[in-house]
Each structure stands twice: as C-alpha cells, then as structure tokens.
C-alpha positions, 0 to 999 in steps of 0.5 A: 499500499502506498500512500501520499499526502498533500497539503490542506486535503479535502478528500481521500481517493482510493485508485485501484488500476486494472488487469495485467498493469501496475499501479506505476502507470497512473503516475500522471493520475496521481499527481493531477490528484495530489495537486487538486488537493486529494490525498491518494492511496493505492498500490498493486493488486495481488500477482501483479506490480511488485507484489510478492505472489506470483506474477499473473495467479490468483487464488481467489478474487477475494485476495483484491477484496482483502487489499482493497479493504485495507487502502480503504480502511487506511483512507478512513483514518483522514475523516475526509470524503472518501472514493473509490476509483477504479479501472477495467478490473479495478471498477469491477474489484469496486463493484464487488466489494461494495456488494460483498461488504459493507464499506461506506464512501462518498463515491464512485469512479468507475473507468471502462469497468469490466463487466463484459469481455471482448476476447474470450477462449474459444470452446474447446480451450475454454473447457481445457481450462476448466480442467486445467483449474482443478489439475494445475490452477497456476499454469500460465497462458498468455493473455494476447493482450497488447497495450496497442489494443488498450490505449493510442497514446504511443508513449505508454505503448512504447513503455509498455513493451520493456515494461517487465511488470506487464503482465504477458501472462496470466493462469487459468484460475485467474482467467477464471476466477475473474470471469466469475466476478464479472458473472457476480456483480449482475447477479448481486446487482441489487446489492449494490449499495445506494452511492453516488456513481460515475461511469466513464467509458471509452466508446472504442473499447477493444478490451471490454464489452460497451454493451455490457457496461450499459446493461449494468449500469441500466440495471443498477438502482441508485439515485445518483448515477451518471455515464459517459461515453467518449466515443473515439476513446480506447480502453484505458481512457486515463492514459488516451491522449485527451485524458485532460477532458476525462480528468475534468470528469473526475473532478467535476463528480468528486467536487459536486459530491463533496459540495 
C-alpha cells in the first residue's frame, strides 16, 4: 500500500488499477489528484506489479477484496470524504467489494469497468481451462492483450513493450476468477449500495464489452448515477491523448459530491 498526502486535503481517492498492469502506470493521474488537493491511497493488486506473490496468479478474487479493504481503511483514517476510482478490472473490484462488504464511501468512479470481455477463449480452450483449474490452476497462459489494444497513447505503448511488470501471461485460475467476478457483479446487482456512481466508458473499447457495461449501468438502481461514453477513446481513457477531458469529469464529480 502506498499513501501520498497533499497540503490542506479535501478528500481521499483510493485508486484501483486494472488487469495486467500496475499502479506505476498512473503517475500522471496521481500527480493531478495531489495538486487538486486530494490524498491518494493505492498499490499493486495481488499477483501484479511489485507484489511478492506469483505474478499473473491469484487463488481467489477475494484476495483483491482483502487488499483494497486495507486501502479503504487507511483512507478513512483521515476523516475526509473517500472516493473509489477503479479502472477496468479495478472497476469490477470496486463494484464487487461494495456488493460483498459493508463499506461506506462518498462516491465511486468506474473507468471502463470490466463487466464483459471482448476477447474470450474458444470453447475447446475454455473447457481445457476448467480441467486445468483443478489439476494445475497456477499454469500460465498468454493474455494475447497488447498495450496498443488499450490506448492510442504512443508513449505508453512504447513504454509497455519494455515494462517487466506489464503482464503477458496469467493463470487459468486468474481468468476463471475474473470471469466469475463479472458474473457475480450482475447476479448481485441489487446488493450494490446506493452510492453516487460515475461511469466513464470508452467508445472504441477493444477489451471490454461496452454493451455489457451499459446493461449493468441501466440495471443498477441508484439515487444518483451518471454515465459518459467517450466515443473515439480506447479502453484506457485515463491514458488516452484526451485524458484531460476525462480527468475534468472525474474532478467535477468529486467536487459535486464534496459540496
């Protein structure tokens, strides 16, 4: 867990990164949030980044809950409004942890949340993964996901090529737990608390099923919710060339909830 503080803070933002990546890819966002006057709490999820566990593997999706719960507990020690900002799988984790645990936050920002996948294994390979999940759950398989599928930001694409922390393989257990998390996000949709939620979704998403994201958003019953689709942006909206526009929408939401 990493905690970064700023002078005269007005809120705390807990940032949850996505699949295959690590928190180090969000330095631009962190610096902007600090300058805005927000403390930030974040870290690398289990099996990713600089965590000590086997990279690309988890035993259970619950490991993510345990980690993010610690981040939220730390955020609450400041006695300030607390916001969750989750990208992709991080957005799914934010949804699932609020469905499963009695956690109160002041708002949730979901960035291209992983509520449906565009690239799924063909049926024979999927059936094999079910067998491997029992016999050899930690065996790693290629993700077939490349940075250029996630962003049009050439600097990020170039950096990711040589980034040793950018996952190129994940375990069959990881994939099936991810898939189960998506399924439960829909099945337990009524357990999602009545918390102000902003959903920011890329329109040209090659990784997440935009229709599935819209379906979840339309079904969730909240007093205050808003969705915005950035038609020409790729999946990583907070890394896209137009990210200043996305950031402005994030700040507007947080400031509205604070006031």
